[in-house]
C-alpha positions, 0 to 999 in steps of 0.5 A: 823171811828168806827161805834159806833162813827159814829152812836152816834156822827157824824150822830146826827149832820150830819142828822139835817144839811142834813135835813136843807139843803134839806128843803133850797134846796126845798124851793129855787127851788120850789119858782119859782113854788110858784111865778107863781101860785095864793097865795091860790094855793101857800100856799096849795102847800107849806104846802103839800111839807113841810108835805112831808119833815117832814114825810120823815125826821121823818121816816129816823130819827126813824131808828136805823141806818141812812146810806147814802142810807137812806139820799138818799132815803129821798132826792128822796122822798122829791123831788118826793113830791115837783114835784108831788105837783108842777105839780098838782098845775100848772095843776089845777091853772097854767092858773088861772091868764091868761086872761079868755076866750081865749083872749075874755074878754076886758082887762084893765091895772093898776099898783101899784108903790110907794104905788099908783095906776097908772092910778087912773081912768079906763073905763071898759065895762058895762054889760060885764065880763072883766079882770084887768091886775094888775102889782105890782111894789112895791118890798116886798109890798102887794097890791090888787084891790077891787071894790066898788059902794060906794066912801067911800068903805062901805059895801061889795066889788063887787070884791076883788082880791087876795093880791100879793107881788111885783114884780109880775103881776096877771090877775083878772077876774071881773064879769059884772058891770052895767053902772055907777061909781065905785071906787077901792082901795087896801085893805092894803093901804087906800091911794091907791084909784081910780075911775072906769067908766063902760060904755055901748058898750064895749071899744071904737075903737081908735078915735071912740065913742059916749056917751060910750067914746073914746080911743086915743093912743099916741105912737112914738110922734104920735096919732093913729088917726087923727079923733075923732068922738063924739056926742054932749053930755058930754063924755069921752076920755081915753088917753093912752100915751105910750111914756116913759118919754114924755109929751102929752095931748089932747086939743080941739079948735074951729079951727086950729087958736087955738083962741077958746079953747073948752077943755084943757086936763091935760099933762101926762108923759108916760107910763100912761093912763088918762081919760078926761071928755069932756063937750058937744061940739057944732056940727061940725068940730073942731081941736085937738092937743097935746100942747107940740107937735103941729104936733100931731093934727087932727079933732074932728067931733061932730055929732049925728051919731058919733060912728058908724065907722071910715069911711075908713081905718086908717089914717097915723100917724100925727107925726114923728116916 
């Protein structure tokens, strides 16, 4: 092929195609880095890389003769810019979504699925910074978490998390909240709302807690405790059902005869978390069980000193594993 034909006919066609191929390759390969960092950092990184591609392509296109060596140099410079920008982004923000404080912050989990939050009720520690581990499970859909002290979501949000496009997980670092009731929503979907209760004393150990609440886990068709300790005042039980596709609940009775129902919790299908509002119970020992699996049972102890400890090693699971 004559040089004149190549320079005047072939290269003007091949050069734009080569540039488009380079841009497509960079975007595809670099997408893994962009998805692993925060949306703000991803935007800045993408702009830097795109600017590098355009600057390199403009320099190459401005030459009187574009040889294969020029295209090779363009590829090398573009790749170098992408690696540099990605490295800086990962170094600066790579840990931004990991749990702050080296695992010291309490973590509460919430997911978005089918344009709805799961769960819609959360208990968080009052007066203590914590992490919301948010998993967006709606592919191609933007979600976030915002926290308000107004059930009508008026005024300024106390916390506004970055929007993420599913399927993706992010950790939100939330500043301490005073004890009380709060409300959360997705800024994009007005129907996605939930309630949040900030309680004193931090998250409770399984089966233990006073007015600040109790946490009980159901896993492998067994409760993680056979004793729930409460004080004789209204409180909460955060019930974490970890058995996928299995229904569980917590029902409290006067005794094992089940003749006197003191509380009947809503049945939930795992994996999910629900917060039960427990009324003031009379002091003494009572009986609790899952209504679907009666072998999952134990004792509720109501006394003024509840919440101070388990009183011994954890009991053996109360159901088959």
